[in-house]
N, C-alpha and C positions, 0 to 999 in steps of 0.2 A: 394294246397290253393294260390291263385293267392295273389300277393305282389304288393297292389296299391298304387302308389305315383303320385301327381300330378305333370306336367311338364307344359311347356308355352302354358299352353290352354286346353290340352287334356290329356288323363289317358293313361299311361305305365303300360300296366298288365304284361310284359312278353311275353314268347311264347308257345304253345303247346293248347290243346284240354280245360285244366282247364281256362288258361286267355281267351281264346274264350268266354268259359260259364259265365265268370265272367263279362264280358262286355257286354255279352247279358241282366245279370243281371241288371248291372249298369246303362246302357244307358235310360231304359224307367223312370226310376225314375228322372234321370238327366232331361229329357225333360219334365215331368210332374210339375217338379219345378220351371224350368225355361222359359219354353214354352210362358205361357200365361201371367206369373207375370211381365216380362218385355219387354221392347221396346229394347232390345238389344238383340244380342248373346253371350253367355258366351265363345265359343267355336271359336277362331280366325281358319283362314284356315291354313291347316297341312303345314308345310315346309317340303323340301325334304329331310334332313338330322334328325333321331330323335336324340334326346337330352338324355343323359342318367339319369335315375331316381336318385333322391335325395340319400344320403346315409342314412340309419336307424341309423348311429351312430352319437353321440352329437359331435358338432366342438369343436374345443380344446379352454380351459377357460385361462384367465390371473388371476392366484390368485395376492394378494395385495403383496405377498412376496414370495421369492425365495424359503423357507423351510417352513411348517406348524409347528408352534410351539406348536400346541396341538396333534400333530399326534400320533395315538396309535404306540406301542412299534410293531415293525417287529418281526416275528417268530425267526431270525438272532438274534436281540438284547434279544429277552427272553430267547434263548438258550445262548448267550453270557453272561446274567447276570447270569443264573441258574449254568453255569460252574464256574463263578469265586466265586459265595456264597459257593460252592462246595471246593473251593482250600481249604487246609488243615491250610493254613497260616490265613485263616478269622478265625478260631478256632470255628465254628458253629457246627461242625460233624453232619451235614445232612444226611438224608436217603433219597434216592429217593422215592417219592409219590406209586409208584407201589408196592413196597415192604415193604412200613414203617409199624408201629404199634402206637399206640396210645400213647406210651411210648417213641416214636422217635422224633428226630425234624425233621420238615417236611418245605417244602417251599409250603404255601397253596395258596399265589396270588401273581403274577408278572405284575405290567400295568404301565403305564406312570404316571410319576410325573410331574404335570404341572408347569411350571415356573411361579412367581408372574405376578400377572396383570400388574404392571407398568413395569416391566421388558419387557413384550411381546408387550405393547403401544409403548415404547421407539424404539423397534426392526420395528416395522411395520411402525412408522413416518418415521425411518430412510432408510427404504424402498422405502419409497414413493419417495425418493431422490434419491438413488441408490440401484438396484438392488443386488449389490454386499456386501451389509452391513451382517456381522455376523450373525447368528440366536443364539439365547439363547441355552446354553448346554443341553445337553438332560440328565434326570435324570428317574430312576425307583423306584416306590414304591413296596417294599416287606413285605409280612407277613408270618411270622414266628410262626408256633404252636412249643412252644419249650416243647414237651411231656419229653424228657430226663432230665430237670432242676431236682434238688431236690424239687423246688416247681416249677411245670409246670406253664407257663404262655406264652400268646399270645404276641407278638409285632409285631408293626410297623417299618418299616425302608424307609432310601431312600438311592438309591445306584448310582454313577455318579462320575464324568461324564461319558457317553457313546460315543462310545462305549469304553468296558473296558480297563484300561491302567496303569501305575504305578502312574497316577494321580487319579486314581477312589479310592473312599472312602464309609465307611459304617457308619451311622448315625442314630441314633433311631429318630424316627419322634412321636413328644409328643405335640408339640405345637399346634395340632388342637384337642386336646380331653381335655375334664374336669377332666379325671383322670389318674395319671401316669403309670397304668396299666391294660391291657386287661386281664381279669381273664380266666384262661384256660378252665373254665368251659362255657364260652360264644363262645369258637371256632366254627368254620362252621365242617361240616362234609366233611372228604376228601375220605374216604375209607368205604362207605355203606355196601361193602362184611362182613369186619370185625364186623361190627355194627351188620348186620343180624344173622351173625353165632354165636353172642353174646345170641342175644336173643331167636334164636332157642337152645342154650343150656340151658337157663332159663326155656324155656318152656316144655323141654324133659322129666319132671316129669309128665304132664298133658297129654301126646302123648295118652293114652289110653281112657282118658276122650274125649279128642277132636275127636279123631277117632269116638267115640259112638255119640257124641251128635252133630257133624257138618259133620261125615262122609267124613272127609279128615287128611291131615295131615299139621304139621308146624315143619319143621327143622331148617328153617334158609337159605334153598337153596331155592329162589324164582325162577329159572328154574322148579324145580321140586313140589314142595310145593303146594297143593289145595287153601292155604290161602296166602296174602302176606299183609306186615303191613303197615298200616297209620300213622299217626300223629298229634299231638296237638303242641299248643306252645303257649306262650315262654317256656323254657325249665329250666328255671331259674328266680331269681329276684335280687339279689347284686351278683352272682358270687360264692356262697358260695356252690351251688349244681347245678345240672345238671340231669332232671327228665322230662320223657315224658310220654304221656296218648298215649298209642298204642291200635288203633282199627283193627280189620281183615276184610278183603273183600276177595271177590270169585278170584282168581288168573286166571282172564278171561280179554278179550277186554273190557275196560271200566270199569276197577276194582275200581274205587273211588265211582261209584254209585251202587257198589254191596256188601254191608255192611252185617256183622253178629252182631249179639249183644253179642259180646264178646270183652273186653279190660283188658287192664295190664297198671298199672303205674310202670314206668320201671326208675332205678335209674343209670345213669352211668355218676357219677360226677368222675373226676381225670382220671388218665391215666393207670389204672391199670386193665383190664377185667376182673380178678377173685374177685376185691370188687364189681362189677356190679349186680345188680338181682333186681327182682321182687318185689315191696311193697304192691302191691293190685292188686286184680282178680273181676271183674266186669262180672256177667253172669246174663243176661235177669233181671236188675237192683237189682240182690243179690249180696252184697259186702262180700268179703274174703280176709283176711289181709295176706296171705301168699299161696303159691301153694299146701305145704302140708295140709291146712284148707280146701282149693277146695277140692283136690282129696279126703279126707276124707269126705267130704259132700256128694262126687260123688258116693263114695263106699257105704256109710251107709245109702244112700236112703234120706238124708233131703234135698239133693239140689233139687230144684222145676226144674222138668225140661219142655222143650218147645220142638214142634216138630222141628227136623230136619230139616234146611233149604235145600230148592232145588236149585240146580245149575241152572243158566240160559240157558234157552233152544231157538233154533229157534221157530220162531211163523209165523204161518198161510203158514204153508209148506215151510218158505225159508230156507236159508242156514245161514242166521245171528241172532244173537241175538239183542235185542232192544239198548244194549249200546255200538253197532257199528254202524259206519257210512257208513253202506252199504245203497244203493236206496232202500228206501221201496217203496212198491205196482208198481213195474215194468210193470204188465201187464195192468195197465188203467192211462199212461201218460197225463200230462196235455196237452191241445189242442195246437197244433204246437212246442209244446217242442222239437220235434226233430230237430229244425231248430236251428243253429248255433247264439247265442245273438249278438246283434250290436256291432260293436269295432271301437275306435275313431283312424283315419289315420292319420298322418301328412303327406299331399300331397306333402309340399314344402320343406321337410325334419325336422327335431328336431329343435325348438326354443329354447333350451337351450345349455348350454357349460359344460362340465364336465373334470376335471382332476381326473382321479382315481388314481392315483399315490400320489396324495397330498392331495385327499378329498375334493376335490374344485368343488362347481358348483355356476353357475351365470344364471340369467333367467330374462328379462325385466327389468333390472335397480335392482334385488336383487344378492346378491353374499353372499358366506357362506362358511365356512369351518365345516366340517361333523363328526360325530359318533352316537352314540346312542344320545350324545349332538350338539348341533349346537355353533359356535363359531365363533365371529369378523360377526355378521350377519348385511349387508348393504343395503341400499336401496338409489339407486340415490347418490352414493359416500359417502354417510355418515353413520357413525356406528349407528346402533339403539340398538343392544344388545351384550355386549359383552360375553355372554353364554346364553343359554336355553339348561337346561337338567333335564331329573327326576332323583327323589333322594328316594323316599322311598314309600311303601305302608302300611295301617293298613288296616286288611281286619278280638241253640239247648240245649238241657239241657241233653245231654249223658256226659259221661267223657271226650271226646273228643270236641264234637260241643260246649258244653256249656263252654269251656275253653280255647278256641283258639282264637289268636288275632297274625295276622301274620304280620311281617314285610318283605316284600320282597327283599328288599336291601341286605339283609342277606343269600340271594341264590344268589343274584347275577345277577340284572337286565341288566346287560351288559353283564356279562361273558355267560348267558343262552341264548344268540342271536344263532337264528338257520337259514339256509337258506331259503330263501323266494322261494315260490311256482310260478314260471312266468305263468303268465294269469289267477292267480287265488288270490294271496297276492296282486298284483300289476298288471296292465294292460299291453298288449302287447306290448305297445312302450316304456314300463318301461326301464330304463338304470341302471343295477346292481352294487353296489361298495362292495368291500370287507370288512372284518375284521378280525383281529387278537386277540385271546383272551388266557387267560392261565388255565390250568386244571392241580390240584395238582398231579393226577393218569397220565394225558396224555401229560402234556407240552402245548406246544404251539399249538393252535386251530386255524386253519383258515377258514375263510368262504367266498364263491367268492360271495354269492349272498346274504350278511347282510343287505344290504339297498338297498333300491329302489328309484329313482327319478323319474318324470312324469309330464306333462302338460296335462290339460284337458280342453274341453271346458264344463262349467259346466249347460249349456241348457237352460241359461236366462241372460239376461242383466245385466249388473253393476249399469249401469244409464240408463234411458228410459224416454222418455216426448213428449207428441205429444200437439200443440201449435198452434196459430193462425197467430203467428209473425216469421218474418224470424229469423232461427237459435234456434227455441225453439222445434223443431222437429227431435228427433233422438236416437240414442244407442249406449252404448259402449260395445261389448261383453265381457263378464264375463269367465276369464280363470284363473286358478290357479295352482299353481306349488307345487308339492306334495314330502316331504321325507318322508319316511315310513321304519320302522323296525317293527320286532317283537319279543319279547321276551319271551321264556317260561319257566314259574316261577314254581319250585318244593317247595316241602316243608319237604324237608330233606328225604324222603325216598320214594319220584316219583314226576315225573312230572305232573301237573293237569291244570293249568291254562297259557293262553296267553294273552299277553298284546299288541294291535297295537300302535304303537306311531306316530302321522302323524304331521308333521309339515306343514302346509297348508301357501302358499304367494299368496296373491291379489295384483292386477294390483295398488289397489289404498294407498298401505303401509300398509297395515293390516295383522299380523301375528295371525294365527288362529293354536291353539294347542290342538290337540284332541287325547284323549285315549278311546280305545274300548277294553272289554273285551271278550274272548270266551275262549271254551276249556270246561272240566268237571268240575261239581260240586264236592265240597267237599261232598260227600252224607252221611246222616246218616240212623240208622235204625228206622223206622217208627212202634210204637206202640201208644197206646191210650195217653201214657203219655206225648209224644211228641206235642201233641195239644195245637196250637197257636205259637209253634217254628218254623214251616215251614208248606210246603205243600205236603203233600202225590204224589209220581209221579210215583209209582209201589206199588205192595203188601205190600213190605217191606222196601223200599227206599223212604227217604224226602229227600227234598231240602230246608237247613237249611237257616234263615234269616241271613244275615252279611251285613256287609258296606264295602265297598271300597273307600277309599280315597288315593288318588296319589299327591304327593308333587313333584312340579317342582321349579328348581332354576331358577328365570329369574333375569338376572343383566342386567338392561337397561343403556343405555350410550345416553340421551338422550340432542343432540347439545352438548355433551362434557359428562365428568363422575360426575361433580356434579349437582346432582339433587335434589328435594324435593316432597314430596307426598303431593298432593293436593286433600281435599275432597270437595267434589259440594254437598250440598244437596238441595231439593227443598220444601220451607216452605210455609203454607199458611197464607196470611195477609189479615186482614179486611182493605179496603181502602174507602176512601169516595170523589170521583172523583168530582170537582167543576161542571164538564161538564153533567153528569148525573143524573139529575132532573126528569124525569118520574115518576110520582107518582101512574101510574096505575101497576107500576112494584113492585112489594113485595121485603122486605132488604131480603140479603143472610145471614146477622147475626141473631142468633137465640132469642137475647135479646135486639133486638133494632127495632125501628118503623123507624128507618129514612131509607125512600126508596134510598138514593143513597148509602147504605152501600154494599159494592161488595166485593166476596171473590177474592183474586188474587194468583198466584203461582209465587213466587220468589225464585231466586236461592243464597245461601249463601256459598261463598267459604272461607275454612280455611284451612293453611297450617297447618300440621302436622311437630311439631319442634321438639317432644322428644320422645325417647323411653317409656316413663312412660305414653303418651298419651293414652287414651284406643283407639284412631284408630291407632296405630301403629301394632294393631292386631285386623283384620276386621272381623266381621261377619256381611255379607250384608243384610242392611234394610228391612224391611218389605214393600212391593211392590217397592223394589230398589229404594227408594227416594232418596239415597246417591249414589254416583260414588265415584270413585277414579282415580286419573292418577299422572304419574311421570313426571314432568315439571322443565325445568331449567327456574329459574326465572331471570337470568343473560343473556339469550336469547330470543328475541322477534320476530315474525315476521313482514310480512309488517304493519301489522295494531295495532301494539304496544302490543301484547298478549303472556304471555310466551310460547314457544313450549313446546308441550308433547304430551304423548300416553297415552291413556287413559284404564282402565283394564276392559273389558267387561266381565262380568260372559255369559258363553255359555250354554250348555246342561247341565244340572242334576248339580246344584251347591249345594252341601253337605257337610257337615263334619261329623266326626265321631259322632254316636248317644251316644254312652258310653264314655266321654272324660278322666275319670279320675279312671280306675278302676286298681286294683293293677296289671292288667298285661299289662296296657297301662300309668302306673302311670306319669311317668318322660321321659320316651324314645318316644312320639310322641306327644309331644305340641304342634307340628305345625296342628296337626290333628284334633285340636278344634275349629279351625277358618278357614275362606275362603282364606285368605293370609296373612301374615305379612312382615317386613321389618327386615332381620338380616344378618349374614355373613354365617351361616350355621344351619343344621336343624337336620340331623340324621347321623350315621355310620352304617356300617355293624353291628357291634355286638350290635347296640340298643335293636334289640330284645330280647337276652336273657338277659338283664340287665335293667328291665323296673325300677328298685328300685334305681338304679346307673349306668347310662347310660354314656357311653365315650362322647356323645355329649350331652347336657341337656339344650333343646330349651330356656326354660324359664330364664335360666341364662343368657340369651345373653340382656335380657330387663332390663339394670341397670342403666338407667337414659341417656345415652348419647345424645347428641344433633344429630339429623339427617336432618337439614336443611342442602341443599346444599353440601352434602354429597355424596360420590358413592355407592349409595343404592342397596341392593339386595334385591328382592321380594322372599317370598315363596308363590307360590300360589297352591291350593290346587284344584282339580277336582276329582270325585266319583260318586258312585251311593249306594242309599240303594236297595241292592239286594234282592227282595222278590220273592224266585223261583217258577215258576208254573211247570205244565208238559211240555209245551214247552222247558224248559229247559235242556230238556233230548233230545237225549245224549249230544248237546253241548248247552250252552249259545248262543246267537247271538249279534252280533257287533252293529246291529241297534237298539237295546234296550239298551245294558249295554254299553253307551257310554257318555262320559263325556267333558266338553271342556273350554276353557277361550280365549278371543281373545285380541289382543294388537292393538288398532286401533290409526290414528293419530290423536291429539287433538291439532289445531291450529300450528301444526309443519310445514304444508306447507301454502301460502298463498292463494290456490283454490286446487278442487281435481286434485290431479294427474293423475289420470286415463283418464282425458281428452284427454292428448299426445299421446293416444293408436292409432296406425293407423289401427286398427281392431273396427273402428267405423263409423257412418255413420249419416248424415245431409241430413233432407227430407225437402225443400222449397216447399211452392205451387207455381204452375206454375203461373206465372199473365196472360198468354194468354189464359189458359183454365179454372183458378179456382177449376179445379177438380181432378189436376194431380199434383204429387210431382215432382220436379227437384231435383235429384241425386248428390250430390256432395261428393266427396274424392278426398283424397290425391295420387297423382301418387308417390312412395317413391325413384325410379331410373328409368334412361333412359329404361332400359332392360323390365321394367313391363309396363313403360308408351308405349313402343312397343307394346306388346302383348295385349295392352288394348286400341289400337288406336281407333278402331269401337265403343267403350263405352265411349267415352270422356264426360266430363260435360256437362248436358243436357239432358240426356237422361232421357224419362218420364215413371213414374209409375204411374197408376191408383190407387186413394186414395183407391178404394175398395179390391185392390190385392196386394198393395204395402206391407203386411204382407209376402209376397212372397221370399221377399229378406233373410228373418231370415229362410234359409233352409239348410241341411245339408250338401250343397257345401259351403266350406269357401269363399265368395268373399269379397276381400280386398278394403274395402270403408274406407276411412279416413274424418274427419270433418274438 
């Protein structure tokens, strides 16, 4: 495939037959787009010396500071911390994850512990004066599951400064939680193999019945077993116990949507596997209180048997089953589908800068440090947001589907990041950035393609108008810059869902945050009792209804750190204008005959002063008649209006349908609203502690004044997912998508996108009256030279002026 890049007026395609073929393919379309539509030639005469194609690598960036204070820990730093913790003098008695048991002390998590915001802002301010300013010291946050304690417990620690030395200390991290200890029963799962073996041991007395009823084996070895386990959640209420409903599915591709009607309620509280065991068994809606009761019913004939399920088999003579992602109907392809689809090419080279080592990118006035979270987001030199980051996710009528409420932060929304697939997860020109995470069994895990960044022409103007007066007709091309990462979310026993996080930046200062879900459903077994709880998508498989509510932390700094939440509501009022006295018009008012009565819409603006206000936790009003913005009351634009940013609802603005069930009683208070203002919303362990979570969102609302304070918003996006047959094998990102936008509100004095050089102004030619004069900016002498034959005054007919908006990027400016 030829690599096409535009040089000064012509296209360099490389050498050889492929390049020649590409040139022959390209030329007709260029001529068709340019020939009749313009009174000038797009291609200047060829010069004698060929210029080198622009690089497809981004130009170097200039971060605002020498060191990224939010940088992830490197693999070397993780290993350094791990080694320091394992030293006998620390007294932690740690066992390496790959060989640990539940009764051992193991390191579950190692990640960067970020310095306080005040410290970072001081450092960034000093760095603007001197690049040699010392960066804040580095620290690590460490989670240790102390299974070896007499009373097992999970604890968070801070280790630092890094690299480790005689100055390095270990301290408990408790100030960010509402309870002093994290119960051991709320811990994560570090060793799935040991859990599966324990479940297999508990299942063993039923092996004869399982083989007869289902035609397969369950031994706790997922490599050889006929069926694999799925799970419900949460596993506890207040830390006193740890219990899980287990469902069984065919051990085949797409197992999540291949369930059988067989469940166990399994207790794995504490650190001793010998005390773990099965509490209940459900077989086709028949409940048994023990394995012995189930086996007895099977042997004495009181068990009502159902037909043995059939394993998934290829359909229509193919080689794959319906749960796989193999291409369907290959013998009857869509028309022209054999051709490659269109791709975007930056002929002049990439227009964004990147520093991979520091994790910093900039584009068209935007600049930011990144990871799964964005930090220090600036536009035109001013900080708009200190941090934008996802925090948590809250998501039948059988023992698993009917009792499941997931908070995906428990499984690590950053930890589960996987490498992106070039050309599919991200466009061809995307630049990939690395990420490093920690796994309790594997140690430091490096991903070279964890994040991608790219620019796109969205194919429509950002602003556009046709008018009659000079300067009224023109358009600004809409380009966007996207930061994307994808997290694979598991439910403890398998990976099932993927979340695609997009942070999209626009030329006018707008930030769009979009979340899309894809992957497999957590499918349930379909029978007559499931009617109303989902949709049948195969003979014995259903897609269960559920909610997704994803929480984003948005720390805006609008013209400084001290901000206020502004509520603007449109109200209807009845007015009696003196100038309106036409008796032929009936009155707007229902109970008056006065003809001059009219309804008007008026905006009422109020500042949210206290956490006690009902507007500190927001549910969007009916018909969206109220809007909210973060403003700085002390900073105003040229017209005397407080500068601010509006929170705009995007796609699918929902909150959790069941807001206060016992399984989400106190651990997901944020999910009951569209957004709120508070310092924190959740924690990793909230999933397993709905009755007494480490972070109780409701407790933050204690009456504090929030006027002109450093506000943090917690904005929810999500979907009510009512699956259909088209969700198999996987849910689609174009439907399962939700978003919000942060848009300037009087932050500027006018539209900042009007300074774009990728814009055009067209004025009627006074000589002809039927042609447009095309005016554009010449950015530099080199560009001016290459366009010397196309100077101002080139004429386009009014009928064909749309020809300038074609796939060839012409650099006009207003």
